[in-house]
VEXDRENRO-962340 format. One record per atom (N, C-alpha, C): residue number from 1; residue in three letters; x, y, z; atom name. Coordinates in pm, 1 decimal, always signed. Each point is the difference from the previous one (the first is absolute). Example, Ala and Ser with C-alpha at 12.3 -4.5 7.8 and 13.67 -1.06 7.14 Angstrom:
<rs>
R num residu        x        y        z atome
R   1    ALA  +1319.0   -569.0   +780.0     N
R   1    ALA    -89.0   +119.0     +0.0    CA
R   1    ALA    +90.0   +120.0     +0.0     C
R   2    SER    -35.0   +105.0    -72.0     N
R   2    SER    +82.0   +119.0     +6.0    CA
R   2    SER    -77.0   +109.0    +73.0     C
</rs>
This chain:
<rs>
R num residu        x        y        z atome
R   1    MET  -9229.3 -20758.7 +10753.5     N
R   1    MET    +36.7   +141.2     +5.7    CA
R   1    MET    -32.7    +54.0   +139.3     C
R   2    SER    +95.5    +63.6    +62.0     N
R   2    SER    -23.6    +54.3   +133.4    CA
R   2    SER    -66.0   +136.6     -9.8     C
R   3    LYS    -79.0    +30.0   +100.1     N
R   3    LYS    -63.9   +131.4     +5.6    CA
R   3    LYS    +92.4    +96.7    +71.6     C
R   4    GLU    +14.7   +117.3    -59.3     N
R   4    GLU    +79.6   +105.0    +62.0    CA
R   4    GLU    -90.9    +80.9    +92.2     C
R   5    VAL    +57.0    +60.2   +101.1     N
R   5    VAL    -75.0    +82.2    +92.9    CA
R   5    VAL    +25.4   +145.8    -34.0     C
R   6    LEU   -105.4    +75.3     -8.8     N
R   6    LEU    +10.1   +142.2    -30.2    CA
R   6    LEU    -64.8    +76.1   +114.6     C
R   7    HIS    +76.2    +86.9    +62.4     N
R   7    HIS    -52.8    +77.4   +112.3    CA
R   7    HIS    -38.9   +138.5    -49.8     C
R   8    ILE   -126.3    +36.8    +19.7     N
R   8    ILE    -51.0   +130.1    -42.7    CA
R   8    ILE    -73.7    +61.9   +117.7     C
R   9    ASN    +19.9   +128.1    +19.6     N
R   9    ASN    -70.0    +73.2   +105.5    CA
R   9    ASN   -149.4    -27.9    -10.9     C
R  10    ARG    -61.7    -42.4   +109.5     N
R  10    ARG   -140.9    -39.7     +2.1    CA
R  10    ARG    -92.0   +111.0    -48.4     C
R  11    LEU    +22.4   +122.2    +47.4     N
R  11    LEU    -87.0   +110.7    -40.0    CA
R  11    LEU    +14.3    +30.6   -148.6     C
R  12    LEU   +122.5     -4.7    -50.4     N
R  12    LEU    +22.7    +22.3   -142.4    CA
R  12    LEU    -70.2   -107.1    -82.1     C
R  13    LEU    +10.7   -123.7    +42.6     N
R  13    LEU    -64.0   -109.9    -71.8    CA
R  13    LEU   -151.8    +15.0     +0.2     C
R  14    GLU    -57.4    +39.3   +113.5     N
R  14    GLU   -144.7    +19.8     +8.0    CA
R  14    GLU    -45.3   +112.3    -92.4     C
R  15    GLU    +74.3   +110.6     -0.3     N
R  15    GLU    -34.8   +111.7    -87.4    CA
R  15    GLU    +13.4    -38.7   -146.9     C
R  16    ALA   +104.7    -73.8    -31.5     N
R  16    ALA    +20.0    -44.9   -138.0    CA
R  16    ALA   -112.1    -93.9    -42.9     C
R  17    ALA    -45.0    -86.2    +89.3     N
R  17    ALA   -109.3    -93.0    -32.0    CA
R  17    ALA   -128.9    +76.3    -27.3     C
R  18    VAL    -29.1   +100.5    +80.1     N
R  18    VAL   -119.3    +82.6    -22.1    CA
R  18    VAL    +11.6    +72.8   -132.9     C
R  19    TYR   +114.9    +58.1    -26.6     N
R  19    TYR    +25.2    +72.7   -124.6    CA
R  19    TYR    -19.4    -91.7   -120.1     C
R  20    ALA    +56.9   -120.6     +7.3     N
R  20    ALA    -12.0    -96.0   -110.2    CA
R  20    ALA   -146.0    -42.1    -19.8     C
R  21    THR    -70.4    -24.5   +108.3     N
R  21    THR   -140.3    -40.5     -9.0    CA
R  21    THR    -84.1   +108.2    -65.4     C
R  22    LYS    +23.9   +125.7    +38.2     N
R  22    LYS    -74.7   +111.2    -59.8    CA
R  22    LYS    +23.5     +8.4   -150.5     C
R  23    ARG   +116.2    -40.0    -43.1     N
R  23    ARG    +34.4     +8.4   -142.5    CA
R  23    ARG    -22.6   -130.5    -74.1     C
R  24    GLY    -47.0   -102.1    +73.4     N
R  24    GLY    -32.8   -127.9    -62.0    CA
R  24    GLY   +120.6    -77.9    -48.8     C
R  25    VAL   +111.5    +13.0    +71.5     N
R  25    VAL   +119.7    -74.2    -39.0    CA
R  25    VAL    +41.7    -93.0   +113.1     C
R  26    ASP    +73.9   -103.7    -35.5     N
R  26    ASP    +49.6    -96.5    +96.3    CA
R  26    ASP   +134.1    +48.5    +54.0     C
R  27    LEU     +9.7    +20.2   +129.3     N
R  27    LEU   +121.2    +54.1    +61.3    CA
R  27    LEU   +120.8    -91.0    -23.8     C
R  28    SER    -19.5   -129.6     +3.6     N
R  28    SER   +110.9    -92.2    -26.8    CA
R  28    SER    +55.1    +20.6   -140.3     C
R  29    SER    -88.3    +21.5    -95.8     N
R  29    SER    +43.5    +23.5   -138.1    CA
R  29    SER    +78.7   +129.9    -10.7     C
R  30    VAL    -43.3   +101.7    +71.7     N
R  30    VAL    +70.6   +128.1     -1.4    CA
R  30    VAL   +142.6    -19.2    +52.0     C
R  31    VAL    +13.2    -70.2   +111.0     N
R  31    VAL   +132.1    -22.9    +59.2    CA
R  31    VAL    +85.2    -85.4    -93.9     C
R  32    GLU    -58.8   -106.0    -56.4     N
R  32    GLU    +74.9    -85.4    -92.6    CA
R  32    GLU    +45.7    +78.2   -122.9     C
R  33    ASN    -87.0    +84.1    -54.3     N
R  33    ASN    +37.7    +81.1   -116.3    CA
R  33    ASN   +112.2    +96.0    +33.9     C
R  34    PHE     -8.9    +60.9   +119.1     N
R  34    PHE   +106.9    +90.0    +43.0    CA
R  34    PHE   +132.3    -74.5     +9.3     C
R  35    LEU     -1.7   -114.9    +67.2     N
R  35    LEU   +124.2    -75.3    +17.2    CA
R  35    LEU    +55.4    -48.4   -133.4     C
R  36    SER    -87.7    -40.4    -89.3     N
R  36    SER    +43.6    -44.4   -132.7    CA
R  36    SER    +70.1   +113.2    -75.1     C
R  37    GLY    -57.8   +119.2     +5.0     N
R  37    GLY    +62.2   +115.5    -63.9    CA
R  37    GLY   +128.1    +41.0    +68.7     C
R  38    TRP     +2.7    -15.2   +129.3     N
R  38    TRP   +115.6    +41.5    +79.4    CA
R  38    TRP   +123.3    -83.5    -33.0     C
R  39    ILE    -18.4   -129.1    -22.8     N
R  39    ILE   +114.5    -87.4    -25.9    CA
R  39    ILE    +30.5    -16.3   -148.3     C
R  40    SER    -76.3    +66.5    -85.3     N
R  40    SER    +23.5    -13.0   -143.7    CA
R  40    SER   +132.5    +64.8    -37.8     C
R  41    ASP    +43.9    -26.7   -122.0     N
R  41    ASP   +126.3    +55.6    -49.5    CA
R  41    ASP    -15.3   +140.1    -57.7     C
R  42    ASP   -119.9    +57.2     +7.8     N
R  42    ASP    -22.4   +134.6    -52.9    CA
R  42    ASP    +84.9   +102.0    +75.5     C
R  43    SER    +24.4   +112.2    -64.2     N
R  43    SER    +74.0   +107.4    +66.1    CA
R  43    SER    -85.0    +61.1   +111.0     C
R  44    VAL    +64.3    +70.6    +88.3     N
R  44    VAL    -71.2    +67.2   +109.2    CA
R  44    VAL   -103.1    +96.4    -56.6     C
R  45    GLU    +36.2    +72.0   -106.5     N
R  45    GLU    -92.6    +95.1    -60.7    CA
R  45    GLU   -124.0    -70.4    -53.8     C
R  46    ASP    +19.1   -118.1    -62.6     N
R  46    ASP   -113.8    -76.6    -50.6    CA
R  46    ASP    -89.5    -46.2   +113.9     C
R  47    LYS    +62.0    -45.2   +107.9     N
R  47    LYS    -77.8    -45.8   +115.1    CA
R  47    LYS    -81.1   +115.6    +59.0     C
R  48    ILE    +63.7   +113.3    +16.3     N
R  48    ILE    -67.4   +115.8    +57.9    CA
R  48    ILE   -113.6    +45.6    -89.0     C
R  49    SER    +20.4     -3.5   -130.5     N
R  49    SER   -102.7    +49.5    -92.3    CA
R  49    SER   -127.5    -83.4     +4.4     C
R  50    ARG     +9.3   -124.6    +47.0     N
R  50    ARG   -118.6    -86.3     +6.5    CA
R  50    ARG    -85.5    +24.3   +123.8     C
R  51    PHE    +52.1    +71.2    +97.5     N
R  51    PHE    -74.6    +21.7   +123.0    CA
R  51    PHE    -78.7   +129.4     -6.3     C
R  52    HIS   -125.5     -7.9    +44.8     N
R  52    HIS    -85.2   +118.5     +1.0    CA
R  52    HIS    +43.8    +92.9   +112.7     C
R  53    ILE    +14.6   +126.4    -32.2     N
R  53    ILE    +33.2   +101.3    +99.9    CA
R  53    ILE   -112.3   +101.2     +0.6     C
R  54    SER    -59.2    +21.1   +117.2     N
R  54    SER   -113.2    +91.1    +10.2    CA
R  54    SER    +41.5   +142.7    -34.4     C
R  55    GLU    -97.2    +78.4    -42.7     N
R  55    GLU    +27.0   +140.5    -32.5    CA
R  55    GLU    +48.6    +75.6   +122.7     C
R  56    GLU    -49.7    -37.4   +116.8     N
R  56    GLU    +42.3    +65.9   +124.1    CA
R  56    GLU   +150.0    -20.1    +23.0     C
R  57    VAL    +48.0   -123.3    -18.5     N
R  57    VAL   +142.5    -27.7    +17.7    CA
R  57    VAL    +80.6    +70.7   -108.3     C
R  58    LYS    -49.1     -3.5   -123.7     N
R  58    LYS    +71.0    +68.4   -108.7    CA
R  58    LYS    +16.2   +148.3    +30.0     C
R  59    SER   -105.0    +62.0    +56.1     N
R  59    SER     +7.8   +143.6    +26.8    CA
R  59    SER   +102.8    +30.5   +108.1     C
R  60    VAL    +15.5    -90.1    +94.7     N
R  60    VAL    +95.1    +20.5   +108.7    CA
R  60    VAL   +143.3    -21.8    -48.5     C
R  61    THR    +17.4    -87.7    -96.4     N
R  61    THR   +134.2    -38.2    -43.3    CA
R  61    THR    +35.4    +50.7   -139.2     C
R  62    ARG    -71.9    +96.9    -51.2     N
R  62    ARG    +17.7    +38.3   -140.2    CA
R  62    ARG   +139.4    +50.8    -33.2     C
R  63    HIS    +74.5    +52.3    +95.9     N
R  63    HIS   +134.8    +49.5    -28.1    CA
R  63    HIS   +107.9    -96.1    +49.6     C
R  64    ALA    -40.0   -107.5    +64.5     N
R  64    ALA    +98.1    -92.3    +58.4    CA
R  64    ALA    +88.1    -60.2   -108.0     C
R  65    GLY   +126.8     +1.0    +24.7     N
R  65    GLY    +94.9    -62.1    -91.0    CA
R  65    GLY    +31.4    +81.6   -123.9     C
R  66    ASN    -49.8   +123.0     -8.8     N
R  66    ASN    +27.0    +82.4   -117.3    CA
R  66    ASN    +84.2   +119.5    +43.2     C
R  67    PRO   +132.8    -11.7     -9.8     N
R  67    PRO    +87.3   +108.5    +47.8    CA
R  67    PRO    -13.3   +127.8    -82.4     C
R  68    ALA    -58.8    -10.4   -119.6     N
R  68    ALA    -15.3   +118.6    -84.8    CA
R  68    ALA   -110.7    +91.5    +52.5     C
R  69    VAL    -83.6    -53.2    +86.7     N
R  69    VAL   -111.4    +79.4    +52.2    CA
R  69    VAL    +42.1    +63.6   +131.9     C
R  70    SER     -6.3   +130.8     +3.4     N
R  70    SER    +32.4    +73.0   +121.6    CA
R  70    SER   -129.5    +24.6    +76.4     C
R  71    ILE     -3.7    -39.6   +124.8     N
R  71    ILE   -121.4    +13.3    +79.9    CA
R  71    ILE    +18.2   +112.4   +100.5     C
R  72    ASP    -92.5    +93.4     -2.4     N
R  72    ASP     -2.5   +108.7    +96.6    CA
R  72    ASP   -100.2    -38.5   +108.6     C
R  73    PRO    +45.7    -28.7   +121.9     N
R  73    PRO    -90.8    -44.2   +105.7    CA
R  73    PRO   -115.3    +97.3    +25.4     C
R  74    GLU    +26.8   +129.0     -2.5     N
R  74    GLU   -105.8    +98.4    +23.2    CA
R  74    GLU   -104.7     -5.6   -111.0     C
R  75    GLU    +45.9    -13.8   -124.1     N
R  75    GLU    -91.6     -9.4   -113.4    CA
R  75    GLU    -83.9   -127.4     +9.2     C
R  76    GLU    +61.8   -110.3    +39.6     N
R  76    GLU    -72.6   -126.0    +15.8    CA
R  76    GLU   -103.9    +11.6   +111.7     C
R  77    LYS    +38.7    +63.5   +110.5     N
R  77    LYS    -93.7    +18.6   +111.7    CA
R  77    LYS   -118.5    +84.7    -44.4     C
R  78    ASP    +28.7   +111.4    -69.5     N
R  78    ASP   -107.3    +86.7    -48.9    CA
R  78    ASP    -92.0    -73.5    -95.8     C
R  79    ARG    +57.3    -81.0    -90.4     N
R  79    ARG    -79.3    -77.0    -95.2    CA
R  79    ARG    -89.6    -99.6    +73.1     C
R  80    TYR    +56.4    -66.8   +100.3     N
R  80    TYR    -75.2    -98.4    +77.1    CA
R  80    TYR   -120.7    +64.6    +68.7     C
R  81    PHE    +24.5   +109.6    +71.0     N
R  81    PHE   -110.3    +64.9    +70.9    CA
R  81    PHE   -102.3    +58.8    -97.3     C
R  82    SER    +47.9    +47.8   -112.4     N
R  82    SER    -90.8    +53.0   -101.1    CA
R  82    SER    -91.9   -109.4    -53.4     C
R  83    GLU    +56.7   -116.9    -29.4     N
R  83    GLU    -80.4   -111.6    -49.5    CA
R  83    GLU    -92.0    -54.5   +108.0     C
R  84    LYS    +50.5    -10.4   +119.9     N
R  84    LYS    -78.0    -61.7   +107.3    CA
R  84    LYS   -109.7    +91.9    +53.1     C
R  85    TYR    +32.4   +127.0    +19.0     N
R  85    TYR    -93.4    +91.2    +64.0    CA
R  85    TYR    -50.8   +112.1    -90.2     C
R  86    GLY    +44.3     +0.5   -124.0     N
R  86    GLY    -44.7   +104.5    -93.3    CA
R  86    GLY    +52.7   +136.3    +36.1     C
R  87    LEU   +117.8     +5.7    +61.9     N
R  87    LEU    +58.7   +128.5    +40.7    CA
R  87    LEU    +75.7    +63.1   -114.8     C
</rs>
C-alpha cells in the first residue's frame, strides 16, 4: 500500500496538535474519523449534524440559510453592542 501525501498548513497543524493534546485525543484519529465521515454515503445533512459547532459560530450564523427570517442590520448591531457592552 502506498502512502499518500497530505499537505497541511504548518501553523494550523501545530495548533490542532496542541488542541488535541489538551483534550486527550489523537490528532490522526480525528483526521481519519473526519475523512471516514466525509466519504460515507450519508446525506450532507447527516454529515453536518455529526460535527460539533461552537455556540459562538451558531450565534453568528443563526439566520444563515433561512429566507423566512428577515434581518434588520441596525437591530442586529444594537443587539450585539447591548450583549457585548451592556448598552
